[in-house]
N, C-alpha and C positions, 0 to 999 in steps of 0.2 A: 677407548684409551683410556678415560678416568676410571672405568669398571675394571679394566685389567690392572691397572696400578691399585685399586682397593683391595682386588682380590689377591695379589701378589702381597701387599702389606698385611693381609688377614693370614695369610699362609705363614709369613714371618714370624707375626706374633704367636702363632698357634704353636710352631716349631720350637721358638723360644720358650714356651711355657711348659713343652713336654721335656726341654732340658733337664735332667736330675742335678741336683747339688751333690757334689762328690766330694766326700770328706778325704782331706789328703792321707796320702799311705805313708805312715812312719814304720812300716815293717823292716826295711833295710837299715834307716837310723837307730831302731830300737835294736836290732841284731849287732849292730857294731857296738852299742853302748855296752851290750850284756859280754860279748866277746870281750873287750875292752876290760872290763870289771873282771872276766874270769882270769885273764893275764896278769892283770894287776895284783890280784889277791892269790895268785898260783893255784887255782881250782881248775877241776874237770868236771865239766856236766854234760848230760845228754839233753836231746831236745826231742820235741815231740813235731808231727808235723803241723800243728798250730803254730809254732814258733815258743812254744813253752820250753824253759831251760830247767833242769832240775839236778840235784845231788841228792841221792839217797844215802845217808850217812847210818842208817838204821831201819831194814825193811819192815822190821814188826811182826805181826801175826799174819798168819794165811788169810785171814777174813779181811776183804777190802770194803769200804764203801762203794755207794754208787751214787749216782747224780741225783737220787731222790733221799738219800741217808741223811740222818741228822748226827752231828758228831759233836765231841768234846776235845778242845785243844788247846795247847799252850802255843804261843805266836809271838814273833816280834816281827813289825813290819819297818822298813827302811827305804830311803832311796838310794841310789848308788852312792852318792856322796857323803852317807852314812846317818843321813837326818832319820832319826827315829819319827813316825808319824802314828803309832799305834802298837801296844803290847799288852800281853797278859802278865800278871806278876806272880813267877815261880814261888816267891818268898810267902806270900799270903796264900799261896795253894787255889787261887783262882784261876782254872781254865776258862775257856768261854764256850759254850754251846751255840751251835746255828745250823740251820739246814742248808745244806750243799745247794739247794735250789735257789737259795738267794744270797749267794755269794758271787763274787765277779768269777770270770770264766777260768781264770788262771788256778785260783783254788779248787773249782768245782772239777776240773781236770786233774789237776796235782795231788789232793789228798787222795784221790783214787788210786794212787800208785804205790801207798804204803797201808800197813796194816796196824792196828792197835799197839803203842808202844813204838811204833816207827818215827823216824825224822827223818825230815826232807828240807832241803833250801830251795825255794822258787824264785826263780828269776822271770819275772813275768814281763813281757812285752805290752806297751801300753794298749794294743787293741783287746788284750786280754784282760785287764786291770779296769780302769775307769775311763780311757780313751781320752777324749778331746775335753771331757769336763772336769776343771779344778775340783778339789774337795776342800769342804773348809770345816772348821770348829769353832764354836764358841768359846772363848777363854776369857773370862773375867768381864762376861756382858759383850764383849767385841769379837767379831766373826773375823777369824782370820784363817788364810790360807794353809792348808796343811799337805796338800799333794797336788804340786801343779799339772795343768793339763797336759798330755801326752808323755807322762812319766812312766819311767821303766820302775817297776816295784820288786822288792825283795822282801821275801818272808823266810823265816826260819821258824819251824813248825813241827812239834811234836804232837802225835795223835794220840788221844789218851781213851776214847771211846767211841763208838759207832753204833746208832740205834736206826733200825729200819722199821 
C-alpha cells in the first residue's frame, strides 16, 4: 500500500512539473482598446490576421521592405492615452535606421505594407509589441517606466528608405 502511495505521489509530481506556464491572453482586451481608440478618434483601420491594425495615409513607392530589410524612418510612438514614449525629430532631420529583424513584431509586419515615402499608423496589440515586459529608460540617472507591460502601442511612421 505504501508503495502505491509513493508511486501515485510521484506521478502527481511529474504531471505537475510537465504543466507549462501559460501567459495570459490579452488579445480580446487589446482588440477592444484598439477599437475604442479608433471610434474615439473617428478613424477607420484595416487589420491583419495577427491582430495588427493599420491605417495607410500614403502608400509610398512600389518597392516594399521584407522582414530582413534595414529601413530608415521618422516615427512617433505613443500609448492610447497620448503619452509619447519615443520619437524621431523631423525638425532636426534625424530619422532612425534599423533592421526589421531586430524590432517588435508589429513594426516588422507593418512596415512591409508601405513603400519608400509611405506613411502608416500602426495600432499594435501587446502580443506584437513588448508583451508582458515593461520597458524602462534611464532619465537623469533614474530608471523610469516608459511603456507599461501589456500595452497597446501606436506609431505614426514615415518610411524614408529601404536597404536590402
